[in-house]
C-alpha positions in Angstrom: 8.9 -3.3 18.7 12.6 -3.4 18.8 15.0 -0.1 18.5 15.9 1.6 15.2 17.5 1.0 13.1 15.9 -2.1 11.4 17.4 -4.2 8.9 15.6 -5.9 5.9 17.6 -8.3 3.8 16.3 -9.8 0.5 18.3 -11.7 -1.8 17.2 -11.4 -5.4 18.8 -14.6 -7.8 18.0 -14.4 -11.9 19.9 -15.7 -14.6 19.9 -14.9 -18.4 16.2 -15.7 -18.8 13.3 -16.1 -16.9 12.0 -15.1 -13.3 14.0 -13.5 -11.0 13.4 -15.6 -7.2 13.1 -12.9 -4.1 14.4 -14.7 -1.1 14.3 -13.7 2.9 15.0 -15.5 6.1 11.6 -17.3 7.1 9.5 -16.2 4.4 8.0 -18.0 1.0 9.9 -16.9 -2.0 8.3 -14.5 -4.4 9.3 -14.7 -8.5 9.4 -11.4 -10.0 9.7 -10.4 -13.9 9.7 -7.1 -16.0 6.0 -6.0 -16.1 4.3 -6.7 -19.8 4.7 -2.6 -20.6 8.5 -3.5 -20.3 8.2 -6.8 -22.4 7.8 -9.2 -19.6 5.5 -11.9 -19.0 2.8 -9.7 -17.1 1.7 -12.8 -15.2 4.0 -12.4 -12.1 5.2 -9.7 -9.5 7.3 -7.0 -11.1 9.4 -4.4 -9.4 6.9 -1.7 -10.2 3.8 -3.5 -8.9 5.7 -5.0 -5.8 6.4 -1.1 -5.0 2.8 0.3 -5.6 1.5 -2.9 -3.3 4.0 -1.7 -0.7 2.1 1.4 -0.5 -1.3 0.1 -0.2 0.0 -2.9 2.4 1.7 -0.3 4.6 -1.1 2.0 4.3 -3.6 -1.0 5.5 -1.3 -1.9 8.5 -0.2 1.4 9.4 -4.1 2.3 9.6 -4.3 -0.7 11.9 -2.0 0.4 14.5 -3.2 3.9 14.2 -6.9 3.3 14.6 -6.3 0.7 17.5 -4.1 3.5 19.2 -6.9 5.8 18.8 -9.7 3.7 19.9 -11.3 3.8 16.3 -13.7 1.0 15.8 -13.5 -0.1 11.7 -14.3 -3.2 10.0 -12.6 -3.2 6.7 -9.9 -0.9 4.6 -9.4 -2.0 0.8 -6.7 0.2 -0.7 -6.6 0.6 -4.6 -3.2 2.1 -5.5 -2.2 3.4 -8.8 1.3 4.3 -9.6 2.4 6.7 -12.5 5.7 6.2 -14.1 7.0 8.6 -16.6 10.2 9.7 -18.1 11.0 13.2 -16.4 14.6 14.8 -17.5 15.4 11.4 -19.1 15.4 9.5 -16.0 12.3 6.9 -15.6 10.7 7.2 -12.1 7.3 7.2 -10.4 5.7 10.4 -10.3 2.9 9.9 -8.2 1.1 7.6 -6.5 -2.9 7.8 -6.4 -4.7 5.9 -3.4 -8.3 5.3 -3.1 -8.6 4.0 0.2 -12.4 2.6 1.2 -13.0 2.3 5.1 -15.8 0.3 6.5 -17.0 1.5 9.9 -19.7 0.7 12.3 -22.8 2.4 12.7 -22.1 4.9 15.7 -19.0 6.0 14.5 -17.9 9.3 13.7 -16.6 9.2 9.8 -15.0 12.8 10.3 -12.8 10.8 12.9 -12.2 7.8 10.6 -11.2 10.2 7.9 -8.7 12.0 10.2 -7.1 8.7 11.3 -6.9 7.4 7.8 -5.4 10.9 6.8 -2.8 9.9 9.6 -1.9 6.6 9.0 -1.0 7.8 5.6 1.0 10.7 6.4 3.1 8.1 8.9 3.4 5.4 6.6 6.9 4.5 6.3 6.8 3.5 2.7 4.9 6.5 1.7 7.4 8.7 3.7 10.6 6.8 1.8 9.3 7.5 -1.4 10.3 10.7 -3.8 6.7 11.2 -5.8 3.8 12.4 -4.1 1.2 10.3 -2.8 -2.6 11.5 -3.3 -5.1 9.6 -0.9 -8.7 9.9 -1.9 -10.6 8.5 1.4 -14.3 6.8 1.1 -15.6 6.5 4.4 -18.7 4.3 4.5 -20.6 3.9 7.5 -22.5 0.5 8.2 -26.5 1.2 8.9 -26.9 -2.5 9.9 -25.2 -5.5 9.5 -26.6 -6.2 6.1 -26.5 -2.4 4.8 -23.7 0.0 4.1 -24.3 3.8 3.8 -21.6 5.6 2.0 -20.9 9.2 3.8 
């Protein structure tokens, strides 16, 4: 890992109509537009969906690192993230994020330990820590009884 601070540069280019192109060195271009709620087409990523997606993405990547450091075996993590956008004091902003984290662990792994690692990952996620709105984690840990069957705990 590089020493801090890190710098991330993205260029957003738009014209009077159409999508906004997001580009960064060595990355594929990404198109963005207003979401349907703001009159956009609703069929491309928007700044709102990118932000909500960044929370789930960062949690999965942070969990991967924390689980590795904790020697916690796991097989999959799916984060369903919902951001609530509202007007507060005449300012439109995200007021909360709900993260439903579905973690699959192999048989023999302690579900309580897995939940603790998931909660630690949420607390240390750099995207979550950079936001003003609260993030509510709802963990769901499922233990594999055998390779073809999962049991919820």
